[in-house]
C-alpha positions as CSV (number, residue, x, y, z in Angstrom):
1,X,-66.1,10.6,-67.6
2,X,-69.4,13.1,-67.0
3,X,-67.9,16.2,-64.8
4,X,-70.8,15.0,-62.4
5,X,-69.2,11.5,-62.1
6,X,-66.1,12.9,-62.1
7,X,-66.6,15.7,-59.1
8,X,-68.4,12.5,-57.4
9,X,-65.1,10.9,-57.8
10,X,-62.9,13.4,-56.4
11,X,-65.1,13.8,-53.2
12,X,-64.8,10.2,-52.6
13,X,-61.3,10.6,-53.2
14,X,-61.2,13.3,-50.6
15,X,-63.0,11.5,-47.8
16,X,-61.3,8.7,-47.8
17,X,-58.4,10.7,-47.9
18,X,-60.1,12.6,-44.8
19,X,-60.4,9.6,-43.0
20,X,-57.0,8.6,-42.9
21,X,-55.6,11.2,-42.2
22,X,-58.4,10.9,-38.8
23,X,-57.3,7.8,-38.5
24,X,-53.5,8.9,-38.8
25,X,-53.9,11.5,-35.8
26,X,-55.7,9.0,-33.6
27,X,-53.4,6.6,-33.7
28,X,-50.7,9.3,-33.6
29,X,-52.5,10.7,-30.2
30,X,-52.3,7.7,-28.8
31,X,-48.3,6.4,-29.9
32,X,-47.2,9.7,-28.4
33,X,-49.7,9.5,-25.4
34,X,-48.3,5.8,-24.7
35,X,-44.8,7.0,-25.4
36,X,-45.2,9.8,-22.7
37,X,-46.7,7.5,-19.9
38,X,-43.8,5.4,-20.4
39,X,-41.6,8.3,-20.3
40,X,-43.3,8.8,-17.2
41,X,-42.9,5.8,-16.2
42,X,-39.3,5.2,-16.9
43,X,-38.2,9.1,-15.5
44,X,-39.4,7.5,-12.3
45,X,-38.0,4.6,-12.4
46,X,-34.8,6.4,-13.6
47,X,-34.7,8.5,-10.5
48,X,-35.5,6.2,-7.9
49,X,-32.4,4.6,-9.4
50,X,-29.5,7.4,-9.0
51,X,-31.1,7.8,-6.1
52,X,-30.4,4.3,-4.8
53,X,-26.7,4.2,-6.8
54,X,-25.6,7.5,-4.8
55,X,-26.6,5.3,-1.6
56,X,-24.5,2.7,-2.5
57,X,-21.7,5.2,-4.3
58,X,-21.4,6.7,-0.3
59,X,-20.3,3.2,0.9
60,X,-17.6,2.8,-1.1
61,X,-19.0,0.0,-2.9
62,X,-16.6,-1.2,-5.9
63,X,-18.5,-1.1,-9.6
64,X,-17.9,-5.0,-10.0
65,X,-19.7,-5.7,-6.8
66,X,-22.8,-4.0,-8.0
67,X,-24.7,-6.2,-11.2
68,X,-27.8,-5.1,-12.3
69,X,-30.1,-5.4,-15.9
70,X,-33.1,-3.7,-17.3
71,X,-36.6,-5.3,-18.0
72,X,-39.8,-4.1,-18.6
73,X,-43.0,-5.2,-16.7
74,X,-46.3,-3.8,-18.0
75,X,-44.7,-1.4,-20.1
76,X,-42.4,-0.1,-17.3
77,X,-38.8,0.1,-16.5
78,X,-37.6,-2.3,-13.9
79,X,-34.0,-2.1,-12.7
80,X,-32.9,-5.5,-11.2
81,X,-29.8,-5.4,-9.0
82,X,-27.6,-8.3,-6.6
83,X,-24.9,-6.6,-4.3
84,X,-22.5,-8.0,-3.1
85,X,-21.1,-6.7,0.7
86,X,-17.6,-7.1,2.3
87,X,-18.5,-8.3,6.1
88,X,-17.4,-5.3,7.7
89,X,-20.4,-3.6,5.6
90,X,-23.3,-4.9,7.8
91,X,-26.5,-5.0,6.0
92,X,-29.1,-3.1,7.6
93,X,-26.9,0.0,7.6
94,X,-27.0,-0.1,4.5
95,X,-30.6,-0.5,4.3
96,X,-31.2,2.1,6.7
97,X,-29.0,4.7,4.5
98,X,-31.9,3.8,1.5
99,X,-34.8,3.8,3.6
100,X,-33.6,7.3,5.0
101,X,-33.1,8.6,1.1
102,X,-36.7,7.6,-0.2
103,X,-38.9,9.1,3.0
104,X,-41.2,11.1,0.5
105,X,-44.7,11.0,-0.4
106,X,-45.8,8.2,-3.3
107,X,-42.5,6.0,-2.5
108,X,-42.8,2.7,-0.5
109,X,-39.9,0.5,0.2
110,X,-40.0,-3.3,1.0
111,X,-37.5,-5.7,2.3
112,X,-37.4,-9.5,2.7
113,X,-34.7,-11.2,5.3
114,X,-34.6,-14.2,3.1
115,X,-31.6,-15.8,5.1
116,X,-30.9,-15.1,8.8
117,X,-28.2,-12.3,9.3
118,X,-27.5,-12.9,5.3
119,X,-29.5,-12.6,2.2
120,X,-32.5,-9.6,2.0
121,X,-34.3,-8.6,-0.8
122,X,-35.6,-5.2,-1.1
123,X,-38.2,-3.7,-3.3
124,X,-38.4,0.3,-3.7
125,X,-42.0,1.2,-5.8
126,X,-43.4,4.5,-6.8
127,X,-46.8,5.0,-6.3
128,X,-47.3,1.0,-5.9
129,X,-45.3,0.1,-9.5
130,X,-42.6,-2.0,-8.6
131,X,-39.7,0.3,-10.1
132,X,-36.0,-1.2,-8.3
133,X,-35.7,-4.7,-6.8
134,X,-32.4,-5.3,-5.4
135,X,-30.8,-8.6,-3.3
136,X,-28.1,-8.1,-1.2
137,X,-25.5,-10.3,0.0
138,X,-22.1,-10.5,2.1
139,X,-18.7,-12.0,-0.2
140,X,-16.1,-13.0,2.3
141,X,-13.7,-12.5,-1.0
142,X,-13.9,-8.5,-1.3
143,X,-12.9,-5.9,1.0
144,X,-13.0,-2.3,0.9
145,X,-9.5,-0.4,0.2
146,X,-9.9,1.7,3.4
147,X,-7.2,1.4,6.1
148,X,-7.0,2.7,10.2
149,X,-6.8,5.7,11.2
150,X,-6.1,7.3,14.5
151,X,-6.7,10.7,15.6
152,X,-4.6,13.0,17.8
153,X,-6.7,16.0,19.1
154,X,-4.8,19.1,20.2
155,X,-5.8,22.2,21.9
156,X,-8.8,20.8,24.1
157,X,-7.8,21.8,26.9
158,X,-8.1,25.6,25.6
159,X,-11.7,25.3,24.8
160,X,-14.8,26.3,27.3
161,X,-16.2,23.6,29.3
162,X,-19.0,22.8,26.9
163,X,-17.3,23.2,23.6
164,X,-15.0,20.3,25.4
165,X,-18.1,18.2,26.0
166,X,-19.1,18.2,22.5
167,X,-15.8,16.9,21.4
168,X,-15.4,14.4,24.0
169,X,-18.4,13.2,23.4
170,X,-18.2,12.5,19.7
171,X,-18.8,8.4,19.6
172,X,-15.4,7.7,17.7
173,X,-11.7,7.5,19.2
174,X,-9.3,9.5,19.7
175,X,-6.3,11.0,22.2
176,X,-6.5,14.7,23.0
177,X,-3.4,16.3,24.0
178,X,-3.3,18.4,26.7
179,X,-0.4,20.1,28.6
180,X,0.3,19.1,32.5
181,X,-1.8,21.3,34.7
182,X,-3.6,21.1,38.1
183,X,-6.8,22.0,36.3
184,X,-6.3,19.0,33.9
185,X,-7.5,16.2,36.5
186,X,-11.1,17.4,36.2
187,X,-10.9,16.9,31.6
188,X,-9.0,13.6,32.5
189,X,-11.3,12.3,34.5
190,X,-13.9,13.4,31.7
191,X,-11.8,11.9,28.7
192,X,-11.3,8.9,30.4
193,X,-14.9,8.6,31.6
194,X,-16.1,8.7,27.9
195,X,-13.8,6.3,26.8
196,X,-11.0,8.3,25.5
197,X,-7.8,8.5,26.5
198,X,-5.2,11.7,27.0
199,X,-1.4,12.3,26.1
200,X,1.2,15.0,27.9
201,X,2.3,17.7,25.9
202,X,5.8,19.1,27.1
203,X,6.6,22.3,25.9
204,X,7.4,26.0,27.0
205,X,3.9,27.3,27.7
206,X,3.4,24.9,30.6
207,X,2.2,27.9,33.7
208,X,2.0,25.7,37.3
209,X,5.8,25.3,38.5
210,X,5.0,21.9,39.5
211,X,5.2,21.4,36.2
212,X,7.1,23.2,34.5
213,X,10.3,22.1,32.7
214,X,12.9,25.1,31.6
215,X,16.6,25.0,29.9
216,X,17.7,27.1,33.2
217,X,16.6,24.6,35.8
218,X,19.2,22.4,38.0
219,X,19.4,18.7,37.5
220,X,17.8,17.9,40.5
221,X,14.9,20.1,39.9
222,X,14.7,18.9,36.0
223,X,14.1,15.1,38.0
224,X,11.4,16.3,40.6
225,X,9.5,17.7,37.8
226,X,9.7,14.6,35.8
227,X,8.5,12.3,38.8
228,X,5.7,15.0,39.5
229,X,4.3,14.7,35.6
230,X,4.4,11.4,35.6
231,X,3.3,10.7,39.1
232,X,-0.4,13.3,38.6
233,X,-0.6,11.8,34.9
234,X,-0.6,7.9,35.3
235,X,-3.0,7.2,32.5
236,X,-1.0,9.1,30.4
237,X,-1.6,7.2,26.4
238,X,1.9,8.6,25.7
239,X,4.2,11.9,26.0
240,X,5.0,14.3,23.2
241,X,7.6,16.8,23.6
242,X,7.7,19.9,21.2
243,X,11.2,20.0,19.7
244,X,10.8,24.0,18.5
245,X,10.8,24.6,22.1
246,X,13.6,25.9,23.7
247,X,14.0,23.0,26.5
248,X,14.4,20.5,23.3
249,X,17.6,22.6,22.1
250,X,19.1,22.7,25.3
251,X,21.7,20.7,27.4
252,X,18.5,20.0,30.3
253,X,16.3,18.0,27.9
254,X,18.9,15.1,28.0
255,X,18.5,15.0,31.5
256,X,14.7,15.1,31.0
257,X,14.5,12.4,28.6
258,X,16.8,10.2,30.6
259,X,14.1,10.3,33.3
260,X,11.7,9.8,31.5
261,X,13.4,6.7,29.9
262,X,14.4,5.4,33.3
263,X,10.3,4.5,33.5
264,X,10.0,2.9,30.2
265,X,9.0,6.4,28.5
266,X,9.7,7.1,24.8
267,X,9.4,11.1,24.0
268,X,7.1,11.1,20.8
269,X,8.4,14.4,19.0
270,X,5.8,16.8,17.7
271,X,7.1,18.0,14.5
272,X,7.2,14.1,13.2
273,X,3.1,14.0,13.6
274,X,1.1,14.6,10.9
275,X,-0.9,17.6,11.0
276,X,-4.1,18.8,9.1
277,X,-3.1,22.8,8.0
278,X,-4.8,25.1,9.7
279,X,-6.6,27.0,7.0
280,X,-10.3,28.0,6.1
281,X,-13.0,25.3,6.4
282,X,-13.0,24.0,2.8
283,X,-9.2,23.8,3.2
284,X,-9.0,21.7,6.2
285,X,-11.7,19.9,5.0
286,X,-9.8,18.7,2.0
287,X,-6.5,18.3,3.6
288,X,-8.2,15.9,6.2
289,X,-9.9,13.4,3.0
290,X,-6.5,14.0,1.4
291,X,-4.7,12.3,4.6
292,X,-7.1,9.8,5.1
293,X,-7.4,8.8,1.3
294,X,-3.6,7.9,1.1
295,X,-4.6,5.1,3.6
296,X,-4.8,1.7,2.0
297,X,-6.8,-1.4,3.5
298,X,-3.8,-2.8,5.7
299,X,-2.2,0.8,6.3
300,X,-2.3,2.4,9.3
301,X,-2.1,6.3,10.1
302,X,-2.3,8.8,12.8
303,X,-3.6,12.5,12.3
304,X,-3.6,15.4,14.0
305,X,-6.3,17.9,14.4
306,X,-6.9,21.1,16.6
307,X,-9.7,21.5,18.6
308,X,-11.0,24.3,16.5
309,X,-11.2,22.8,13.7
310,X,-12.9,19.4,15.1
311,X,-17.0,20.5,14.0
312,X,-15.4,20.9,10.6
313,X,-14.0,17.5,10.1
314,X,-16.3,16.0,12.3
315,X,-19.5,15.6,8.7
316,X,-15.8,14.3,7.0
317,X,-15.1,11.3,9.5
318,X,-18.6,10.0,9.2
319,X,-18.4,10.0,5.4
320,X,-15.7,8.4,5.5
321,X,-16.7,5.6,7.9
322,X,-18.9,5.2,5.8
323,X,-16.8,4.5,2.8
324,X,-15.0,1.7,4.7
325,X,-12.5,3.7,6.7
326,X,-11.9,3.1,10.5
327,X,-11.0,5.5,13.0
328,X,-9.4,3.9,16.3
329,X,-7.6,4.7,19.1
330,X,-4.0,5.9,17.8
331,X,-2.3,3.2,20.3
332,X,-4.1,0.7,19.1
333,X,-1.9,1.1,15.9
334,X,0.9,2.3,17.1
335,X,4.1,0.0,17.2
336,X,4.1,-3.2,19.1
337,X,6.3,-3.3,22.3
338,X,6.8,0.2,22.5
339,X,5.1,3.7,23.3
340,X,6.3,5.1,20.1
341,X,3.5,5.8,17.0
342,X,4.6,4.9,13.5
343,X,4.9,8.8,12.4
344,X,4.4,10.0,8.5
345,X,6.2,12.5,8.0
């Protein structure tokens, strides 16, 4: 082959290789662009999915109640869910929580109630593209493993009026433990007016002579004081004796105890109640959550907290309610037929 022909042939081969290289680069660019687009689409779907699952987990749903699959529609990932809910968890409550989590630009939600009071379909879109769809329905055969909790609040009468009202206006039921005093009447009325109850504590710190109990008092005076306490606080849910008081360890307590028994009132020992220990805010929260978490479905527990810690524990109470725990009036989980409490030392 002549040199000129060889050069021409080499030039043709180089041209072909250049064209192939250019074509390969174009194809690779398109592939990378499509991958990048799909990754972006998938990422938005993944982020929506993570937020959706977090909302469901906050309600204490078990994994086998949440069935899902993924598929691709027009190149985009789509999460599809079928969620079973226990009867005590209304679908609108769950949807309201989800709507609150996705209140951001570019995200839209649409819900369709297919059955009145029953199955609902939720669709979540990102920039008008469907990323997640979920069907919610009730299942009477499932339940969350959470029990009933009764809260007793100590020291409410030591707070100022503003702090008292903030606690009294708390929407969940509780029983406030107060010392008998002439000034307690207004607090009692405020508690009862807000559908809360109160209990009376007997200890060595009672100031008003009319309600004061002492180991040095005569039998007649002790009987008179008991009559005054019971008569002045007829709406008391129960009465508590501080078994670390000097009164409790004295012979006078037998007289006091019998006077209450005559009125069909059994005094509850303070030391047998379950208290959230005082400490830092993190310690109080951790202790409270630990005590509640030990209460399973069908169990009842009464937990005592200090009024000073109530504002710290209030967010914990709401988060535990979402998981399924029911905070009820302690009197509702007392032993039937008596005025005693199922205590957990």
